N, C-alpha and C positions, 0 to 999 in steps of 0.2 A: 240537353237543352230543351226547354219548354218551346212548342210552337206558339205560344201566345205570350206577348210581352206584358200585357196588362188587361186584366179583366174585372169588371166592377158590376156589381148587382145590387140595386136599392141603395147605392152608396150615398151617405149624406154627412156633412159636417156642420156643426152648430159651435159657435163661440160663446162659451159661458151658458149658464142655466137659462137666462133670460135675453141671451143674446139672438140675433138673427141667424138664419141658416145661409152659409156661404154657398152650400151645394145640397141638392135634395133629390132623392130618388133617381140617382144617376146610374144607367145600366149600358155598358158597351164592352166589346171586345177588340183589342189591337192586336193582330197577329204579329209575329215576330218578323224581323227583317224589313219593317216598312219605315218610310220617313213621314212622320205625322205631324200636321199642323193642328194646334190647338188655338182656335181663333174666337174671338168675342170681344166686346167693348171693355173698357176698364171697369173693373169691380164685378165681372161676370162670374169670377170662381176660378179662372184659369191657374193662377198662382196657387190656390188652395189645392186644386187637384194634382198639380205637380208635386207639391209638399206631401200629400198623402201617399202618392206613389213612390216618393223617395224615403217614406218612413219617417219623416221629420214631424208629422202630426198625426195624432190618433183620429179615426174616424168616429162618428157619433152613432151612425146606423148603417145597416147593410154590410157589404163586404168588398174588399179589393184584394186581388191577388196580383203579384208582381213576378215574372218568370217562373210561374208554377208554384210559388209559396208566398208567405207573408212578406209585406214590404220590409219589415225589419230583417227577416232572414235573408232577403235578396240583397241587402244594401251593400255587401262587398262586390256584387256583380253590377252595380248601377252607378253611374256618374251623374252628378247634378251640379248645374251651374245656376246659382240663384240670380234674380233680377239685379240685386246690387252687386254682385260679382266680389264678394269679400275676399279680400287678400291683405296680408300684412304689409303696410306701406313702408315700414322701416327695412324690409328685406329686399335683397336684390333679386332680380329674375332668376339667376342660378340657384340662389338659396330657396326660393319658392319651389324650383323643381325638385331640389334635393329633399325638401320637406314633403313634398308629394310622395316620394319614395318610402320616407320614413314612416308616413301615416297609412301607407297601404302596403305593407309587406307581404309579399307572395302575389300582389295584384298590381305589379308596376313595371312598366316598359319605358326606361329612361329615354331610349333612342326616339321613341314616338313623340314624347314630350318635347324633347330638344329639337326635333324636326319641325314641329308645329310653331315653336318659338322662333327658329332660325328663318321660317318663311316670312316672318314679318321684319326680319333685319333688326331684331333687338339686340341691344348690347346686353350680354348676361351679367355685367356688373352694374347695371342701371338699377336704381331703387325703384320700387313700385310706386312710390308717391310722385315720381317724376314723369311717369308714363301717361300718354294721352288715353282717352276712353277706349279708342280702338285697340291700343296696345295692351291695356289691361285686359279686355275682352279676350285677346289672343293668348295671354298668359292663362287666364281662367280656362279656357278651351284646352290649352296643353295639359293642365293638371287633370282635367276630366278625361281626356283621351289617353292620357299616360297611364291611367288606371285600367286601360283595355276593357271597358264595361261592355257587357252585352246590351244594356240599355242605358242610353244617354239622354237625360232630361234637361232641357234648356228653357229657362224663364226669360222671355223677351231678350234673347241673346244680342239682337241687333239695334235695340232701342237707342243706343247713344252713338251710332256710327254714321258716317256719311254714306252715300250710295256706293262709293268706290270701295271703301273698307268693307261694306256689306258683301259686295260681290266677292272680294277676295277671301274674306273669312269664309263665307258660305262655300266657296269652292274648296278651300282647305279642309273644311268640316266634312263635306261629301266624299272627298277622295280618301281621307282617313277612315271614316266609316264604311265606305264601300269595301275597302281592303279586308276589314275584319267582320263584315257582315253585322254591323251594330244596328240595332233599332234606335231611331232617333225620334223624340218627341220635342217639338218646339212650339212654345206659345208666342202669340203676337195679337195685337188688335189691328194690324195692317195687313190685309190679305196679300197685298202686292209683294210683300216681303218673302212670302213662302209659296206662292203660286207655282213658280218653276221648279221648286226643288222637292215637293211634297206629293206623296201618292195616295195619302189617307187624311181624312179630316175628322176632327172633333169640333163641333160648333158648340159653344157654350154661351148661353144666355139666361140671365136671371137665376142662375144657380142650377139650371137643368140642362141636359144634352138636347140640343135641338136636332143636329144632324150628326151621324157617325158611320164611317164606312170609306170604301175606296172612292176617291174623288170621281173617276170615270164612272162608276156605277151610281153616285149620287146626281151627277149631272145628267147622265142618261135617263134617270127616273123623272126628271122635270122638263117641262116644255114652256117656252114663252109664246103665248098664243095672242092673236088679235083679230077681231072681226066685228060685224054688226052686233050690236048688244042683244038685240031681241032675237037672233037667229038660231041660238040654241042655248039651253041653260047650262050652268056650270055645276049644278047640284051633284051630277053623277060623278064628279072629279074631286080630288083633294085640292083645295084652293089655298095656296100660299098668301098670295095678294092679287087683288083686282081693282081696277079703277075704270070708270066710265066718263069719257069725255063727249058730251053730244049724244050721238048714237055708237060711237066707236068705244069697244071693249078691249082692254089690254089685262092680260092676267099672267101670272106664273102658277102653274098647276102641276099635279102629278096625274097624268091621265090614266083613267079607270076603264077606258074603252075607246071606240073610234071617236074622232073630232070632226065637226063639219068640214066638207070638202072645201068650202070657200073660205075657211079661216087660214090666216097665214101663221105658221108656226116655226120656231126656231130653238136651237139649244140655248140655254143661258150660259153666261160666263160664270166662272167660280165666284167672282166678286157680286154679281147680280144674284146668285143664289143665296149667298151668306147675308146680304144686306136685306133681302126679301124677308128672309127668316128673322132677322134681328128687328125689323120694323113691325113685324107681325107676330109677336110671342104667342098668340093664341092659335097659329097655324099648326096643322098636324106634324110632329117631328117624324124623323125617318132614321132608322139604324139598319144598315145593310150587313153588318156583322155583329148580331147580338150576342150578348153574354149568355153562357150555357148555365140555366139555373138548374137547381136540384131536381125539379119536377121534369124538365126536358131531358135531363141525363139519365133519369130513372128508366 
């Protein structure tokens, strides 16, 4: 098994010869065994990034490796749940589970899939078209987990669920993944959905990677500061955002040295960090687990 789940260098995706770039110059490394949140606004490129990792789209420039090989070669070891959770509406729950086994010979654990389905008290004879959004999500996760993937990619998995269903399904997902050491990558535009479950972050904004790394390390690298505006300049520090009200300065920075003793400092929350970077696309990005380029590996 590779110690790296996904690694991208200069990754870009353009749709059509004259189309816009969905992703551009993306570089990051996701270590195996992590639970990673891919966060960003709608249209930021999150779904495109997951589709590239799943081998469903070809990249236009740069490179992407999944589980130490190409996305196409890694596909038998990868589970993917698309945002629309495509399932055959005329089939029953039991028939969908059996189909999962037929489509993944040699990579299927019926007991795992049936356990995830049973956790939602689903009638195996119920047809997919009669299920609620939360129930369909559970069936889709059962098919993905039944594959016993090394890497599980989930595109907005909780988008159509109420808070209780989100909590229940996230618990089931974490329990199954922890048992088998699965790397999980979940996209969302709502930070609160993922904050308590994830230990790694990819922040996508405008088709670029704004932040990438362990959440604790990213938070530790930033400080929320406030003080008298003219007491000390911010030029020496990497400024994500700042504002002045009267003589009062408030800023989110990455300190590059000592801060004035009379300034108040605090660690930002994950939501504060994400929103500040999205509000200020020109702010310096940060990657704490960079991809290994050919030059650095030489």
